[in-house]
Structures are given as C-alpha cells and as structure tokens.
PDBQT receptor file of N, H, CA, C and O in Angstrom, charges set to zero:
ATOM      1  N   UNK A   1      77.616  80.549  92.853  1.00  0.00    +0.000 N 
ATOM      2  CA  UNK A   1      78.554  81.576  93.541  1.00  0.00    +0.000 C 
ATOM      3  C   UNK A   1      79.812  81.010  93.755  1.00  0.00    +0.000 C 
ATOM      4  O   UNK A   1      79.963  79.802  93.940  1.00  0.00    +0.000 OA
ATOM      5  N   UNK A   2      80.809  81.902  93.736  1.00  0.00    +0.000 N 
ATOM      6  H   UNK A   2      80.686  82.882  93.586  1.00  0.00    +0.000 HD
ATOM      7  CA  UNK A   2      82.111  81.366  94.029  1.00  0.00    +0.000 C 
ATOM      8  C   UNK A   2      82.348  81.481  95.463  1.00  0.00    +0.000 C 
ATOM      9  O   UNK A   2      81.696  82.247  96.172  1.00  0.00    +0.000 OA
ATOM     10  N   UNK A   3      83.332  80.679  95.917  1.00  0.00    +0.000 N 
ATOM     11  H   UNK A   3      83.861  80.057  95.340  1.00  0.00    +0.000 HD
ATOM     12  CA  UNK A   3      83.561  80.720  97.389  1.00  0.00    +0.000 C 
ATOM     13  C   UNK A   3      84.961  81.644  97.565  1.00  0.00    +0.000 C 
ATOM     14  O   UNK A   3      85.948  81.726  96.835  1.00  0.00    +0.000 OA
ATOM     15  N   UNK A   4      84.694  82.179  98.596  1.00  0.00    +0.000 N 
ATOM     16  H   UNK A   4      83.892  82.112  99.190  1.00  0.00    +0.000 HD
ATOM     17  CA  UNK A   4      85.875  83.171  99.183  1.00  0.00    +0.000 C 
ATOM     18  C   UNK A   4      86.892  82.471 100.149  1.00  0.00    +0.000 C 
ATOM     19  O   UNK A   4      86.515  81.912 101.179  1.00  0.00    +0.000 OA
ATOM     20  N   UNK A   5      88.103  82.528  99.787  1.00  0.00    +0.000 N 
ATOM     21  H   UNK A   5      88.409  82.982  98.951  1.00  0.00    +0.000 HD
ATOM     22  CA  UNK A   5      89.241  81.789 100.712  1.00  0.00    +0.000 C 
ATOM     23  C   UNK A   5      89.517  82.575 101.713  1.00  0.00    +0.000 C 
ATOM     24  O   UNK A   5      89.617  83.785 101.510  1.00  0.00    +0.000 OA
ATOM     25  N   UNK A   6      89.689  82.042 102.971  1.00  0.00    +0.000 N 
ATOM     26  H   UNK A   6      89.607  81.059 103.136  1.00  0.00    +0.000 HD
ATOM     27  CA  UNK A   6      90.015  82.818 104.103  1.00  0.00    +0.000 C 
ATOM     28  C   UNK A   6      91.453  82.433 104.333  1.00  0.00    +0.000 C 
ATOM     29  O   UNK A   6      91.733  81.259 104.573  1.00  0.00    +0.000 OA
ATOM     30  N   UNK A   7      92.411  83.402 104.269  1.00  0.00    +0.000 N 
ATOM     31  H   UNK A   7      92.184  84.356 104.075  1.00  0.00    +0.000 HD
ATOM     32  CA  UNK A   7      93.821  83.098 104.316  1.00  0.00    +0.000 C 
ATOM     33  C   UNK A   7      94.322  83.697 105.608  1.00  0.00    +0.000 C 
ATOM     34  O   UNK A   7      93.860  84.731 106.090  1.00  0.00    +0.000 OA
ATOM     35  N   UNK A   8      95.312  82.971 106.147  1.00  0.00    +0.000 N 
ATOM     36  H   UNK A   8      95.687  82.131 105.755  1.00  0.00    +0.000 HD
ATOM     37  CA  UNK A   8      95.907  83.609 107.345  1.00  0.00    +0.000 C 
ATOM     38  C   UNK A   8      96.687  84.880 106.733  1.00  0.00    +0.000 C 
ATOM     39  O   UNK A   8      97.340  84.916 105.690  1.00  0.00    +0.000 OA
ATOM     40  N   UNK A   9      96.429  85.979 107.718  1.00  0.00    +0.000 N 
ATOM     41  H   UNK A   9      95.899  85.950 108.565  1.00  0.00    +0.000 HD
ATOM     42  CA  UNK A   9      97.072  87.297 107.504  1.00  0.00    +0.000 C 
ATOM     43  C   UNK A   9      98.617  87.065 107.563  1.00  0.00    +0.000 C 
ATOM     44  O   UNK A   9      99.139  86.373 108.437  1.00  0.00    +0.000 OA
ATOM     45  N   UNK A  10      99.371  87.748 106.484  1.00  0.00    +0.000 N 
ATOM     46  H   UNK A  10      98.947  88.310 105.773  1.00  0.00    +0.000 HD
ATOM     47  CA  UNK A  10     100.770  87.408 106.449  1.00  0.00    +0.000 C 
ATOM     48  C   UNK A  10     101.622  88.618 107.430  1.00  0.00    +0.000 C 
ATOM     49  O   UNK A  10     102.788  88.973 107.256  1.00  0.00    +0.000 OA
ATOM     50  N   UNK A  11     100.708  89.095 108.448  1.00  0.00    +0.000 N 
ATOM     51  H   UNK A  11      99.762  88.807 108.590  1.00  0.00    +0.000 HD
ATOM     52  CA  UNK A  11     101.547  90.026 109.319  1.00  0.00    +0.000 C 
ATOM     53  C   UNK A  11     100.797  90.084 110.747  1.00  0.00    +0.000 C 
ATOM     54  O   UNK A  11      99.619  89.762 110.904  1.00  0.00    +0.000 OA
ATOM     55  N   UNK A  12     101.500  90.457 111.573  1.00  0.00    +0.000 N 
ATOM     56  H   UNK A  12     102.457  90.718 111.445  1.00  0.00    +0.000 HD
ATOM     57  CA  UNK A  12     100.921  90.438 113.027  1.00  0.00    +0.000 C 
ATOM     58  C   UNK A  12     100.107  91.870 113.167  1.00  0.00    +0.000 C 
ATOM     59  O   UNK A  12     100.541  92.938 112.734  1.00  0.00    +0.000 OA
ATOM     60  N   UNK A  13      98.979  91.714 113.782  1.00  0.00    +0.000 N 
ATOM     61  H   UNK A  13      98.627  90.846 114.133  1.00  0.00    +0.000 HD
ATOM     62  CA  UNK A  13      98.376  93.200 114.004  1.00  0.00    +0.000 C 
ATOM     63  C   UNK A  13      99.298  93.928 114.729  1.00  0.00    +0.000 C 
ATOM     64  O   UNK A  13      99.215  95.129 114.470  1.00  0.00    +0.000 OA
ATOM     65  N   UNK A  14     100.204  93.629 115.599  1.00  0.00    +0.000 N 
ATOM     66  H   UNK A  14     100.271  92.653 115.809  1.00  0.00    +0.000 HD
ATOM     67  CA  UNK A  14     101.090  94.628 116.239  1.00  0.00    +0.000 C 
ATOM     68  C   UNK A  14     102.056  95.406 115.288  1.00  0.00    +0.000 C 
ATOM     69  O   UNK A  14     102.774  96.346 115.629  1.00  0.00    +0.000 OA
ATOM     70  N   UNK A  15     101.953  94.847 114.001  1.00  0.00    +0.000 N 
ATOM     71  H   UNK A  15     101.370  94.084 113.724  1.00  0.00    +0.000 HD
ATOM     72  CA  UNK A  15     102.835  95.476 113.043  1.00  0.00    +0.000 C 
ATOM     73  C   UNK A  15     102.309  96.763 112.540  1.00  0.00    +0.000 C 
ATOM     74  O   UNK A  15     103.009  97.606 111.979  1.00  0.00    +0.000 OA
ATOM     75  N   UNK A  16     100.855  96.888 112.801  1.00  0.00    +0.000 N 
ATOM     76  H   UNK A  16     100.287  96.203 113.256  1.00  0.00    +0.000 HD
ATOM     77  CA  UNK A  16     100.166  98.107 112.171  1.00  0.00    +0.000 C 
ATOM     78  C   UNK A  16     100.166  99.059 113.226  1.00  0.00    +0.000 C 
ATOM     79  O   UNK A  16     100.314  98.805 114.421  1.00  0.00    +0.000 OA
ATOM     80  N   UNK A  17      99.962 100.351 112.619  1.00  0.00    +0.000 N 
ATOM     81  H   UNK A  17      99.842 100.558 111.648  1.00  0.00    +0.000 HD
ATOM     82  CA  UNK A  17      99.976 101.618 113.623  1.00  0.00    +0.000 C 
ATOM     83  C   UNK A  17      98.692 101.527 114.260  1.00  0.00    +0.000 C 
ATOM     84  O   UNK A  17      97.889 100.716 113.797  1.00  0.00    +0.000 OA
ATOM     85  N   UNK A  18      98.312 102.360 115.431  1.00  0.00    +0.000 N 
ATOM     86  H   UNK A  18      98.963 103.018 115.807  1.00  0.00    +0.000 HD
ATOM     87  CA  UNK A  18      97.178 102.241 116.192  1.00  0.00    +0.000 C 
ATOM     88  C   UNK A  18      95.983 102.694 115.255  1.00  0.00    +0.000 C 
ATOM     89  O   UNK A  18      94.871 102.285 115.589  1.00  0.00    +0.000 OA
ATOM     90  N   UNK A  19      96.065 103.414 114.227  1.00  0.00    +0.000 N 
ATOM     91  H   UNK A  19      96.968 103.747 113.956  1.00  0.00    +0.000 HD
ATOM     92  CA  UNK A  19      95.077 103.873 113.379  1.00  0.00    +0.000 C 
ATOM     93  C   UNK A  19      94.716 102.769 112.247  1.00  0.00    +0.000 C 
ATOM     94  O   UNK A  19      93.569 102.542 111.862  1.00  0.00    +0.000 OA
ATOM     95  N   UNK A  20      95.799 102.167 111.814  1.00  0.00    +0.000 N 
ATOM     96  H   UNK A  20      96.731 102.351 112.127  1.00  0.00    +0.000 HD
ATOM     97  CA  UNK A  20      95.490 100.993 110.955  1.00  0.00    +0.000 C 
ATOM     98  C   UNK A  20      94.936  99.920 111.685  1.00  0.00    +0.000 C 
ATOM     99  O   UNK A  20      94.038  99.251 111.174  1.00  0.00    +0.000 OA
ATOM    100  N   UNK A  21      95.428  99.631 113.004  1.00  0.00    +0.000 N 
ATOM    101  H   UNK A  21      96.157 100.174 113.420  1.00  0.00    +0.000 HD
ATOM    102  CA  UNK A  21      94.481  98.636 113.723  1.00  0.00    +0.000 C 
ATOM    103  C   UNK A  21      92.978  98.873 113.990  1.00  0.00    +0.000 C 
ATOM    104  O   UNK A  21      92.060  98.055 114.033  1.00  0.00    +0.000 OA
ATOM    105  N   UNK A  22      92.972 100.264 114.164  1.00  0.00    +0.000 N 
ATOM    106  H   UNK A  22      93.718 100.929 114.129  1.00  0.00    +0.000 HD
ATOM    107  CA  UNK A  22      91.297 100.528 114.253  1.00  0.00    +0.000 C 
ATOM    108  C   UNK A  22      90.521 100.330 113.150  1.00  0.00    +0.000 C 
ATOM    109  O   UNK A  22      89.354  99.946 113.220  1.00  0.00    +0.000 OA
ATOM    110  N   UNK A  23      91.208 100.616 111.944  1.00  0.00    +0.000 N 
ATOM    111  H   UNK A  23      92.156 100.928 111.887  1.00  0.00    +0.000 HD
ATOM    112  CA  UNK A  23      90.424 100.530 110.759  1.00  0.00    +0.000 C 
ATOM    113  C   UNK A  23      90.266  98.996 110.527  1.00  0.00    +0.000 C 
ATOM    114  O   UNK A  23      89.178  98.521 110.202  1.00  0.00    +0.000 OA
ATOM    115  N   UNK A  24      91.364  98.248 110.700  1.00  0.00    +0.000 N 
ATOM    116  H   UNK A  24      92.248  98.634 110.964  1.00  0.00    +0.000 HD
ATOM    117  CA  UNK A  24      91.088  96.684 110.708  1.00  0.00    +0.000 C 
ATOM    118  C   UNK A  24      89.966  96.154 111.427  1.00  0.00    +0.000 C 
ATOM    119  O   UNK A  24      89.211  95.293 110.977  1.00  0.00    +0.000 OA
ATOM    120  N   UNK A  25      89.873  96.710 112.595  1.00  0.00    +0.000 N 
ATOM    121  H   UNK A  25      90.487  97.410 112.961  1.00  0.00    +0.000 HD
ATOM    122  CA  UNK A  25      88.701  96.143 113.627  1.00  0.00    +0.000 C 
ATOM    123  C   UNK A  25      87.388  96.595 113.073  1.00  0.00    +0.000 C 
ATOM    124  O   UNK A  25      86.417  95.838 113.061  1.00  0.00    +0.000 OA
ATOM    125  N   UNK A  26      87.339  97.947 112.565  1.00  0.00    +0.000 N 
ATOM    126  H   UNK A  26      88.127  98.562 112.575  1.00  0.00    +0.000 HD
ATOM    127  CA  UNK A  26      86.209  98.370 111.951  1.00  0.00    +0.000 C 
ATOM    128  C   UNK A  26      85.762  97.748 110.676  1.00  0.00    +0.000 C 
ATOM    129  O   UNK A  26      84.558  97.608 110.460  1.00  0.00    +0.000 OA
ATOM    130  N   UNK A  27      86.709  97.346 109.773  1.00  0.00    +0.000 N 
ATOM    131  H   UNK A  27      87.687  97.459 109.948  1.00  0.00    +0.000 HD
ATOM    132  CA  UNK A  27      86.491  96.174 108.743  1.00  0.00    +0.000 C 
ATOM    133  C   UNK A  27      86.041  95.122 108.944  1.00  0.00    +0.000 C 
ATOM    134  O   UNK A  27      85.174  94.653 108.206  1.00  0.00    +0.000 OA
ATOM    135  N   UNK A  28      86.510  94.491 109.986  1.00  0.00    +0.000 N 
ATOM    136  H   UNK A  28      87.214  94.872 110.586  1.00  0.00    +0.000 HD
ATOM    137  CA  UNK A  28      86.120  93.181 110.666  1.00  0.00    +0.000 C 
ATOM    138  C   UNK A  28      84.665  93.222 110.969  1.00  0.00    +0.000 C 
ATOM    139  O   UNK A  28      83.862  92.392 110.544  1.00  0.00    +0.000 OA
ATOM    140  N   UNK A  29      84.364  94.267 111.752  1.00  0.00    +0.000 N 
ATOM    141  H   UNK A  29      85.017  94.941 112.097  1.00  0.00    +0.000 HD
ATOM    142  CA  UNK A  29      83.218  94.284 112.386  1.00  0.00    +0.000 C 
ATOM    143  C   UNK A  29      81.990  94.447 111.262  1.00  0.00    +0.000 C 
ATOM    144  O   UNK A  29      80.880  93.926 111.371  1.00  0.00    +0.000 OA
ATOM    145  N   UNK A  30      82.419  95.248 110.212  1.00  0.00    +0.000 N 
ATOM    146  H   UNK A  30      83.320  95.672 110.123  1.00  0.00    +0.000 HD
ATOM    147  CA  UNK A  30      81.437  95.499 109.193  1.00  0.00    +0.000 C 
ATOM    148  C   UNK A  30      81.072  94.289 108.494  1.00  0.00    +0.000 C 
ATOM    149  O   UNK A  30      79.913  94.006 108.191  1.00  0.00    +0.000 OA
ATOM    150  N   UNK A  31      82.286  93.443 108.195  1.00  0.00    +0.000 N 
ATOM    151  H   UNK A  31      83.228  93.673 108.441  1.00  0.00    +0.000 HD
ATOM    152  CA  UNK A  31      82.348  92.182 107.597  1.00  0.00    +0.000 C 
ATOM    153  C   UNK A  31      81.285  91.382 108.317  1.00  0.00    +0.000 C 
ATOM    154  O   UNK A  31      80.226  91.055 107.781  1.00  0.00    +0.000 OA
ATOM    155  N   UNK A  32      81.573  91.131 109.373  1.00  0.00    +0.000 N 
ATOM    156  H   UNK A  32      82.433  91.397 109.808  1.00  0.00    +0.000 HD
ATOM    157  CA  UNK A  32      80.804  90.193 110.158  1.00  0.00    +0.000 C 
ATOM    158  C   UNK A  32      79.214  90.698 110.057  1.00  0.00    +0.000 C 
ATOM    159  O   UNK A  32      78.334  89.855 109.881  1.00  0.00    +0.000 OA
ATOM    160  N   UNK A  33      78.929  91.961 110.165  1.00  0.00    +0.000 N 
ATOM    161  H   UNK A  33      79.644  92.645 110.308  1.00  0.00    +0.000 HD
ATOM    162  CA  UNK A  33      77.611  92.579 109.908  1.00  0.00    +0.000 C 
ATOM    163  C   UNK A  33      76.850  92.117 108.517  1.00  0.00    +0.000 C 
ATOM    164  O   UNK A  33      75.692  91.706 108.432  1.00  0.00    +0.000 OA
ATOM    165  N   UNK A  34      77.681  92.269 107.589  1.00  0.00    +0.000 N 
ATOM    166  H   UNK A  34      78.622  92.603 107.658  1.00  0.00    +0.000 HD
ATOM    167  CA  UNK A  34      77.171  91.910 106.185  1.00  0.00    +0.000 C 
ATOM    168  C   UNK A  34      77.181  90.431 106.001  1.00  0.00    +0.000 C 
ATOM    169  O   UNK A  34      76.353  89.931 105.239  1.00  0.00    +0.000 OA
ATOM    170  N   UNK A  35      78.064  89.669 106.647  1.00  0.00    +0.000 N 
ATOM    171  H   UNK A  35      78.737  90.075 107.266  1.00  0.00    +0.000 HD
ATOM    172  CA  UNK A  35      77.791  88.178 106.526  1.00  0.00    +0.000 C 
ATOM    173  C   UNK A  35      76.480  87.755 107.164  1.00  0.00    +0.000 C 
ATOM    174  O   UNK A  35      75.701  87.032 106.544  1.00  0.00    +0.000 OA
ATOM    175  N   UNK A  36      76.190  88.244 108.537  1.00  0.00    +0.000 N 
ATOM    176  H   UNK A  36      76.823  88.832 109.040  1.00  0.00    +0.000 HD
ATOM    177  CA  UNK A  36      74.846  88.158 109.100  1.00  0.00    +0.000 C 
ATOM    178  C   UNK A  36      73.755  88.399 108.258  1.00  0.00    +0.000 C 
ATOM    179  O   UNK A  36      72.809  87.624 108.122  1.00  0.00    +0.000 OA
ATOM    180  N   UNK A  37      73.903  89.595 107.631  1.00  0.00    +0.000 N 
ATOM    181  H   UNK A  37      74.671  90.225 107.742  1.00  0.00    +0.000 HD
ATOM    182  CA  UNK A  37      72.611  89.975 106.711  1.00  0.00    +0.000 C 
ATOM    183  C   UNK A  37      72.530  89.108 105.580  1.00  0.00    +0.000 C 
ATOM    184  O   UNK A  37      71.424  88.885 105.087  1.00  0.00    +0.000 OA
ATOM    185  N   UNK A  38      73.532  88.608 105.120  1.00  0.00    +0.000 N 
ATOM    186  H   UNK A  38      74.430  88.789 105.520  1.00  0.00    +0.000 HD
ATOM    187  CA  UNK A  38      73.384  87.659 103.843  1.00  0.00    +0.000 C 
ATOM    188  C   UNK A  38      72.753  86.355 104.260  1.00  0.00    +0.000 C 
ATOM    189  O   UNK A  38      71.961  85.743 103.543  1.00  0.00    +0.000 OA
ATOM    190  N   UNK A  39      73.185  85.916 105.585  1.00  0.00    +0.000 N 
ATOM    191  H   UNK A  39      73.828  86.413 106.168  1.00  0.00    +0.000 HD
ATOM    192  CA  UNK A  39      72.787  84.813 106.087  1.00  0.00    +0.000 C 
ATOM    193  C   UNK A  39      71.226  84.815 106.424  1.00  0.00    +0.000 C 
ATOM    194  O   UNK A  39      70.508  83.832 106.241  1.00  0.00    +0.000 OA
ATOM    195  N   UNK A  40      70.776  86.060 106.948  1.00  0.00    +0.000 N 
ATOM    196  H   UNK A  40      71.359  86.859 107.096  1.00  0.00    +0.000 HD
ATOM    197  CA  UNK A  40      69.271  86.199 107.367  1.00  0.00    +0.000 C 
ATOM    198  C   UNK A  40      68.504  86.325 106.080  1.00  0.00    +0.000 C 
ATOM    199  O   UNK A  40      67.319  85.993 106.110  1.00  0.00    +0.000 OA
ATOM    200  N   UNK A  41      69.006  86.748 104.987  1.00  0.00    +0.000 N 
ATOM    201  H   UNK A  41      69.968  87.018 104.962  1.00  0.00    +0.000 HD
ATOM    202  CA  UNK A  41      68.295  87.183 103.648  1.00  0.00    +0.000 C 
ATOM    203  C   UNK A  41      68.087  86.056 102.871  1.00  0.00    +0.000 C 
ATOM    204  O   UNK A  41      67.281  86.085 101.941  1.00  0.00    +0.000 OA
ATOM    205  N   UNK A  42      68.843  84.885 103.202  1.00  0.00    +0.000 N 
ATOM    206  H   UNK A  42      69.498  84.862 103.958  1.00  0.00    +0.000 HD
ATOM    207  CA  UNK A  42      68.869  83.621 102.345  1.00  0.00    +0.000 C 
ATOM    208  C   UNK A  42      67.964  82.653 102.981  1.00  0.00    +0.000 C 
ATOM    209  O   UNK A  42      67.803  81.539 102.483  1.00  0.00    +0.000 OA
TER     210      UNK A  42
C-alpha cells in the first residue's frame, strides 16, 4: 500500500468562513474515525 503524506496546511483556519471551519472539523473527525476503524480491522 502507498503511504499518505501529511503536509502542513497552506492556510490558517481563521482564513476560513465559520461554515468552512465546521466542514473542516467534521472532515477531520470522520478521518479520525476511519483511521481507527482501519487500525481495529488490521
């Protein structure tokens, strides 16, 4: 399997609108949940 590079975000979260910040937080939460599921299933 390939590795996923985690790069530093090229923007500050404060540059995002409140709605965009909420979406980003939701995505990060979902990403964490999926990574945990992958680890458990291995």
